SEFISE-887161 format. One record per residue (C-alpha): x, y, z; residue number from 1. Coordinates in Angstrom, 1 decimal, m for minus. Layout:
! SEFISE-887161
X  Y  Z  n
X  Y  Z  NUM
...
This chain:
! SEFISE-887161
X  Y  Z  n
m0.2  0.1  0.2  1
1.0  3.7  m0.3  2
1.9  5.6  2.7  3
2.1  9.2  3.5  4
3.4  10.4  7.0  5
3.5  14.0  8.4  6
4.0  15.3  11.7  7
3.2  18.9  13.7  8
5.5  20.3  16.1  9
9.0  19.5  17.3  10
11.9  17.7  16.1  11
11.3  14.6  18.4  12
7.8  14.3  16.4  13
9.9  14.6  13.4  14
12.1  11.7  14.5  15
9.4  9.3  15.4  16
7.5  9.7  12.2  17
10.7  8.9  10.0  18
10.8  5.7  12.4  19
7.3  5.1  11.6  20
8.0  5.3  7.9  21
11.0  3.3  8.0  22
8.9  0.3  9.5  23
6.1  0.6  6.6  24
9.1  0.4  4.4  25
10.3  m2.8  6.1  26
6.9  m4.1  6.0  27
6.8  m3.8  2.2  28
5.0  m0.6  1.8  29
5.6  2.3  m0.4  30
6.1  5.9  0.9  31
4.9  8.7  m1.4  32
5.4  12.5  m1.2  33
1.8  13.7  m1.4  34
m1.1  13.0  1.0  35
m3.4  13.0  m2.3  36
m1.1  9.6  m3.6  37
m1.6  7.5  m0.5  38
m3.9  4.6  0.8  39
m2.7  5.2  4.4  40
m2.1  8.8  6.0  41
m0.2  8.5  9.3  42
0.0  12.2  11.5  43
2.1  12.8  14.3  44
m0.1  15.6  16.1  45
1.2  18.1  18.6  46
m0.6  19.9  21.5  47
2.2  22.2  23.1  48
0.3  25.3  22.0  49
m3.3  25.9  20.9  50
m2.0  26.7  17.3  51
m0.5  23.4  17.1  52
m3.8  21.9  18.1  53
m5.3  23.7  15.6  54
m2.2  22.8  12.6  55
m2.9  19.0  13.6  56
m6.7  19.4  13.3  57
m6.3  20.9  9.9  58
m3.9  18.3  8.5  59
m6.1  15.5  9.8  60
m9.3  17.1  8.2  61
m7.4  17.6  4.9  62
m6.5  14.0  5.0  63
m9.9  12.5  5.6  64
m11.3  14.6  2.5  65
m9.6  12.1  0.4  66
m11.3  9.3  m0.8  67
m10.5  5.6  0.1  68
m7.8  6.6  2.5  69
m7.0  5.4  6.1  70
m6.2  8.2  8.4  71
m4.2  7.5  11.5  72
m3.7  10.2  14.3  73
m1.1  9.5  17.0  74
1.2  12.0  19.0  75
0.5  14.1  21.6  76
m3.3  15.6  21.0  77
m4.0  12.1  19.8  78
m3.1  11.1  23.3  79
m4.9  13.9  25.3  80
m7.7  14.5  23.4  81
m8.6  11.1  21.2  82
m12.7  11.4  21.6  83
m12.0  15.1  20.0  84
m10.1  13.5  17.2  85
m12.6  10.7  16.7  86
m15.3  13.4  16.5  87
m13.7  14.5  13.5  88
m14.4  11.5  11.5  89
m15.7  7.9  11.8  90
m12.7  6.8  9.4  91
m10.1  8.0  11.8  92
m7.9  5.7  13.9  93
m6.8  7.3  16.9  94
m3.5  5.7  18.1  95
m1.9  6.6  21.7  96
1.9  7.7  22.1  97
2.6  4.2  23.8  98
1.4  2.3  20.7  99
2.5  4.5  17.8  100
5.6  1.8  17.3  101
2.9  m0.8  16.5  102
0.9  0.9  14.0  103
2.6  m1.0  10.7  104
1.5  m4.4  12.3  105
m2.0  m4.0  11.4  106
m1.2  m3.6  7.8  107
0.7  m6.8  7.0  108
1.8  m7.4  3.3  109
0.8  m11.0  2.2  110
3.9  m12.8  1.2  111
6.3  m10.2  2.2  112
9.0  m11.0  4.7  113
9.7  m8.1  7.0  114
13.3  m7.0  7.1  115
15.4  m4.0  8.6  116
16.9  m1.6  6.5  117
20.8  m1.7  6.2  118
20.8  2.1  6.2  119
18.4  5.0  6.4  120
16.2  6.4  3.4  121
14.8  9.6  4.0  122
11.3  10.3  4.0  123
10.2  11.6  0.5  124
8.9  15.0  0.0  125
8.7  17.9  2.2  126
10.4  15.1  4.7  127
13.2  14.5  2.4  128
16.0  15.7  4.8  129
20.0  16.0  4.8  130
19.9  15.9  8.7  131
18.7  12.6  10.7  132
16.7  13.4  13.9  133
17.4  10.9  16.3  134
15.3  10.3  19.2  135
17.3  9.5  22.2  136
14.8  10.4  25.1  137
11.3  10.5  25.9  138
8.8  12.0  28.9  139
9.9  14.4  31.3  140
10.1  14.5  35.0  141
10.1  18.4  35.5  142
7.0  20.1  36.6  143
6.3  23.2  34.5  144
3.2  24.7  35.1  145
2.2  25.6  31.6  146
3.4  22.0  30.0  147
1.1  19.9  28.5  148
3.8  17.6  27.0  149
4.9  15.9  30.2  150
1.4  15.0  30.8  151
1.0  13.5  27.3  152
4.6  12.0  27.0  153
4.7  10.4  30.7  154
7.9  10.0  33.0  155
11.3  10.4  31.8  156
12.7  7.2  29.7  157
16.3  7.3  27.9  158
17.1  5.1  25.1  159
20.0  2.9  25.7  160
23.2  4.2  24.4  161
23.5  1.1  21.9  162
20.2  2.0  20.4  163
21.3  5.7  19.8  164
24.8  4.7  18.3  165
22.8  2.1  15.8  166
20.4  4.5  14.8  167
23.4  7.2  13.8  168
25.2  4.3  12.0  169
22.1  3.6  10.2  170
21.5  7.1  9.5  171
25.0  7.7  8.4  172
25.1  4.7  6.1  173
22.0  6.4  4.3  174
23.9  9.2  3.5  175
22.9  11.5  6.5  176
25.8  14.0  7.3  177
24.3  15.5  10.4  178
22.6  13.5  13.3  179
20.3  15.9  15.5  180
19.7  14.5  18.9  181
16.4  15.2  20.1  182
14.0  14.3  23.3  183
11.4  15.8  25.2  184
14.0  16.9  27.9  185
17.4  15.7  26.2  186
19.6  17.0  28.9  187
18.2  14.4  31.3  188
19.4  11.4  29.3  189
20.8  8.8  31.3  190
19.6  10.1  34.8  191
17.2  7.1  35.0  192
20.0  4.4  34.4  193
21.5  2.7  37.1  194
24.3  3.7  37.4  195
23.2  7.2  36.2  196
24.8  8.4  33.2  197
24.8  12.1  31.4  198
24.3  13.7  28.1  199
28.1  14.4  28.0  200
28.8  10.6  28.3  201
26.1  9.9  25.2  202
27.8  12.6  23.1  203
31.2  11.4  24.2  204
30.6  7.9  23.0  205
28.8  8.9  19.6  206
32.1  10.8  18.6  207
34.2  7.8  19.8  208
32.2  5.2  18.2  209
30.6  6.9  14.9  210
31.6  8.7  11.8  211
28.8  11.1  11.7  212
30.6  14.3  10.2  213
28.2  16.5  12.3  214
26.4  16.3  15.5  215
23.8  18.7  16.5  216
21.9  18.9  20.2  217
18.2  20.0  20.2  218
16.7  22.1  22.9  219
18.6  21.7  26.4  220
17.2  22.7  29.6  221
20.0  24.4  31.3  222
20.0  22.7  34.9  223
20.9  19.2  33.8  224
24.3  20.1  32.3  225
27.4  18.8  34.0  226
30.3  20.8  34.2  227
32.2  18.5  31.6  228
29.5  19.6  29.2  229
31.1  22.7  27.2  230
34.4  20.7  27.1  231
32.9  18.5  24.2  232
32.8  21.5  22.1  233
37.0  20.6  21.7  234
35.7  18.3  19.1  235
35.0  20.4  15.7  236
32.4  17.6  14.6  237
29.8  19.1  17.4  238
27.8  22.0  16.0  239
28.4  25.4  17.6  240
24.4  25.7  18.6  241
22.6  25.2  21.6  242
19.0  26.2  22.4  243
18.4  26.9  25.7  244
14.5  27.5  26.9  245
14.3  30.5  29.0  246
10.7  30.8  29.1  247
11.2  34.4  30.9  248
13.5  37.1  31.8  249
11.5  37.6  35.3  250
12.6  35.6  38.2  251
9.3  35.9  39.7  252
7.7  34.6  36.6  253
10.2  31.6  36.2  254
9.1  30.7  39.8  255
5.6  31.0  39.3  256
6.0  28.8  35.8  257
7.8  26.3  38.1  258
11.1  26.3  36.0  259
14.2  25.0  38.0  260
16.6  27.9  37.1  261
16.8  31.8  37.7  262
18.0  34.6  35.5  263
21.4  34.2  37.3  264
21.9  30.4  36.8  265
21.1  30.8  33.0  266
23.4  33.6  32.6  267
26.1  31.5  34.1  268
25.4  28.7  31.6  269
25.3  31.2  28.9  270
28.6  32.7  30.1  271
30.3  29.1  30.0  272
29.4  28.3  26.6  273
30.8  31.6  25.3  274
33.6  31.6  27.7  275
34.9  28.1  25.5  276
32.9  28.7  22.2  277
33.1  32.4  21.6  278
31.1  32.3  18.6  279
28.5  29.6  20.2  280
24.8  30.5  18.7  281
22.6  30.3  21.3  282
18.8  30.4  21.1  283
16.1  30.2  23.2  284
12.1  30.2  23.9  285
9.8  32.8  25.6  286
6.3  32.7  26.9  287
4.7  36.3  26.9  288
1.6  36.8  28.5  289
2.0  34.1  31.2  290
m0.5  34.4  34.1  291
0.4  37.6  36.5  292
2.9  38.7  33.9  293
2.3  42.5  34.8  294
4.4  45.2  32.7  295
7.6  45.2  35.0  296
8.0  41.5  34.6  297
7.7  41.8  30.9  298
10.3  44.6  30.9  299
12.6  42.6  32.9  300
12.2  39.8  30.6  301
13.1  42.2  27.7  302
16.1  43.5  29.6  303
17.2  40.2  30.2  304
16.8  39.1  26.6  305
18.8  41.9  25.3  306
21.4  41.2  27.8  307
22.0  37.7  26.7  308
22.6  38.7  22.8  309
20.9  35.5  21.7  310
21.2  34.3  18.0  311
17.6  33.9  17.6  312
14.5  33.2  19.5  313
10.9  31.7  19.2  314
8.1  33.9  20.9  315
5.2  31.9  22.1  316
2.0  33.6  23.2  317
0.6  31.9  26.2  318
m2.7  29.7  25.6  319
m3.8  27.9  28.4  320
m3.6  24.3  27.9  321
m6.4  22.0  30.0  322
m4.9  19.8  32.9  323
m1.7  22.2  33.4  324
m1.5  24.1  36.8  325
m1.1  27.6  34.8  326
m4.6  27.2  33.4  327
m5.8  27.6  37.1  328
m4.0  30.3  37.7  329
m5.2  34.2  38.0  330
m3.9  37.0  36.2  331
m4.9  36.4  32.5  332
m3.1  38.8  30.4  333
m5.2  40.6  27.7  334
m4.7  38.8  24.0  335
m4.1  42.5  22.8  336
m1.5  42.8  25.4  337
m0.2  39.5  24.6  338
0.3  40.4  20.9  339
1.8  43.6  21.6  340
4.7  42.1  23.9  341
5.0  39.2  21.6  342
5.8  41.8  18.6  343
8.3  43.6  20.9  344
9.9  40.6  22.0  345
10.1  39.4  18.2  346
11.6  42.9  17.2  347
14.6  42.2  19.7  348
15.1  38.8  18.5  349
15.5  40.2  14.7  350
17.7  42.8  16.1  351
19.9  40.3  17.8  352
19.8  37.7  14.7  353
21.0  40.5  12.6  354
24.0  41.5  14.8  355
25.1  37.8  14.9  356
25.1  37.2  11.6  357
26.7  40.3  10.3  358
29.6  39.4  12.7  359
30.5  36.5  10.3  360
30.9  38.6  7.0  361
34.1  38.0  5.6  362
34.8  34.7  7.5  363
34.4  31.2  6.3  364
31.6  28.7  7.3  365
31.3  24.9  6.7  366
28.0  24.5  5.3  367
25.6  21.3  4.6  368
23.8  22.0  1.6  369
19.8  21.1  2.2  370
18.3  22.1  m1.2  371
19.7  22.5  m4.8  372
18.0  24.2  m7.8  373
19.5  24.4  m11.4  374
19.0  27.6  m12.7  375
18.7  28.8  m16.3  376
22.1  29.5  m16.7  377
23.4  25.7  m15.8  378
24.7  26.9  m12.4  379
23.1  25.3  m9.2  380
21.8  27.5  m6.7  381
22.5  26.2  m3.5  382
21.0  26.8  0.1  383
22.0  25.2  3.3  384
23.0  25.5  7.2  385
26.2  26.2  8.8  386
26.8  24.3  12.0  387
26.1  27.6  14.0  388
22.8  27.3  12.5  389
23.2  30.4  9.8  390
21.1  30.1  6.4  391
23.9  30.3  3.8  392
23.2  30.8  m0.1  393
25.8  30.3  m2.8  394
26.1  29.0  m6.4  395
27.9  26.1  m7.8  396
28.7  24.6  m11.1  397
28.2  21.1  m9.9  398
25.1  19.8  m7.7  399
26.3  19.9  m4.3  400
23.1  18.8  m2.5  401
23.7  17.2  0.8  402
27.5  17.7  0.7  403
29.5  20.0  3.3  404
31.3  22.9  1.7  405
33.9  25.6  3.0  406
32.2  29.3  2.3  407
33.7  32.3  2.2  408
30.8  34.9  3.5  409
30.7  38.0  1.3  410
27.4  39.9  2.5  411
24.2  39.7  4.4  412
20.6  39.5  2.7  413
17.7  39.8  5.2  414
17.8  36.6  7.1  415
20.4  34.9  4.8  416
24.3  35.0  4.3  417
25.7  35.0  1.0  418
28.9  33.4  0.3  419
31.4  32.1  m2.5  420
32.3  28.3  m2.3  421
36.3  27.6  m1.7  422
36.5  23.7  m1.0  423
35.1  20.7  m0.5  424
35.0  19.4  3.5  425
32.8  16.2  3.1  426
30.7  14.1  0.5  427
28.3  11.6  1.3  428
29.4  7.8  0.5  429
């Protein structure tokens, strides 16, 4: 049968949907690049914000409008509100997070002997990626008052290091030049083992036992990082980019959020990162309009963001998630005020991003090309990411998709850096 897979939300969801796609291939099914071509559609939903739920609902509705298609909804929204999804159509199957790995079992192919692929084959269509998202951890033991993900995902569980190493080798064998480690609470990896391990231990094992050219870490809670963590960047294969969710630059709001950090501790982590890796790109998340956030708290948060000089930041307008403690807190901020505050913060992040990118004009960066289009003049228009998560554009006489090249940056244009290729760094095998 023809299968289309898609996901809403985080990199963890993307990693899971790629694993589901691999299992369908092993069962003998064909993966297709468009929903309209499919007999089976699997959607990994998200519930982290009201917008994520709306996007999940819209994608499911689009799927059920296709004739003779089996639609399967899984993920966090499916876990939290299965009846709400089921009401959208009687043709929808709702599968819990715990059972998503078993989805393919209900679609056996007669006469086909399932076999595990020797190498990763990226998902076709929009999910065709040069980077491989590797799930190393699930769930969370923290109790942030705004977060619904902990409820949807359960307790923190780490993947054994042997499985992580196997998945990275599988991805590299399929041509991936970058592995991105993902999890609900990535920096807690190994804390549930006996004896306990840490994320630093996992990264050291990956660098020692695999040949993946680039290793990137996704979102990291700042309170789980040990004193050896930033020494890892002595190895140039680790991308110079970390995402540290702040959520607020006001200590009063952080405490109300149940965050296990304060501004001083967070600033100390940022200082440690930049002391060891001066050009480290540090991005963050901020929630505006959290219950009780007065203008003075917002101004504190704005000033702290300015002081941290982030490379970029995601701004989320607070939306109450049923079942979370924050949904019951007094002091709701009017929507118009949340919108105003969000706009001000986005302007600060845009200015900081511009300043950070400008600092690399005239320098050289290693870029993994994620898209390539042949122009009318025969040259290839290339777009890709540097290790410190800068978007770079260049041209080449040959197709360099999924290759890593050294690029000299000449100028900046909007949110991209334009450069000239000066040498090959790595090619897929």
